[in-house]
Residue, then its C-alpha position, 0 to 999 in steps of 0.5 A: x263598221x270601222x275601228x274598235x268593235x267588240x265581240x262578246x264570244x262566250x261557252x260554257x262549262x262542262x254537263x251531264x257527266x263530261x269532264x270538258x265542254x268543246x265550246x268552252x275549249x274553243x272559246x277559249x283561244x279567242x281571249x284579246x284575238x282581234x279579227x278584222x278589227x274585232x276586238x273579242x272577248x270570252x266568258x264561259x257561262x254556268x250550265x244553270x237555269x237560275x245563274x245563265x241569265x245574270x251570268x250573262x248580262x254581268x257579260x255584256x254588262x263587262x264589255x259592252x260587245x257590238x256582237x254576240x255569238x254564244x258557243x255550246x255543245x250538242x252531243x248529237x251533231x255532226x257538223x256545226x251548226x248555226x242556228x235560226x231561232x231561239x224559242x222561248x221554252x226551256x226543258x231538262x235537268x240543268x247541273x245542280x239538278x234543277x227540272x225545267x218543264x216546257x216552261x217559260x222564259x220570258x212571260x213576256x217575251x217573244x215567241x221565238x227569236x231569229x238569230x241577228x248575225x249573218x248567219x248566210x255568209x258564216x255558213x258560206x264563210x266556213x264550207x269554203x273553208x272545208x269544213x262541214x257546216x249549216x244553218x240549223x233550225x232548231x235549237x233544241x230546249x235546253x241551257x243552248x238554246x237559253x242563252x241565245x233567246x235569253x242575248x236575243x231578248x236582251x237585244x231586242x228590250x233594250x233597242x240595242x243595234x248588237x247583231x246576236x245568235x247562236x252556234x252548236x258544235x261537235x263533240x271533240x275527240x277525246x270525248x267520244x274516245x271515251x265513251x263504252x261505244x265510240x263508234x255512236x258519236x260523231x266528233x272534230x278536231x278542236x282545230x276545225x270548230x276554233x277554225x270555223x268560229x275564226x271564217x263565222x267572225x272574218x264576215x261580221x264587219 
């Protein structure tokens, strides 16, 4: 697509009593990097229903990206999961104690938005790098699905030609190590998560 393209890469602050969030730990390593003529801008997002949309739009306006990849932690996943679809529904309690119970995200929005990232290419590239990865058909209903939906809705309603989507990553070992029963949890080394994101970015242009 030419030179000087820009990617907005977002991660999340810690939530659910965790001291760190591996999505931000991975994403922040890409600050001001350039991969295949794509400049990368990173932003940390709050785990707050009432703040996330404003923070996302601020990040978009600040960086004016050509691509958007939002990243989040999914403790139950044992591999990198490239999400296919965002649902117009939200559920769960955020870091401020605000609860959503099957709430519609956008009354005027579509029931769902599909990722417009090259998810098949991204998945293939990561798997060829010997990193466990798959395409997931459910991003859940928590804030990961929420930012995915918000991003796609923003792109569509503003008639922007910007591929956008979401990637879930597992816990990293140091999160699992301190749990009472670490054998119950899957994890992936942060370096592999970072490598997986690099491989995804390489196939964007």
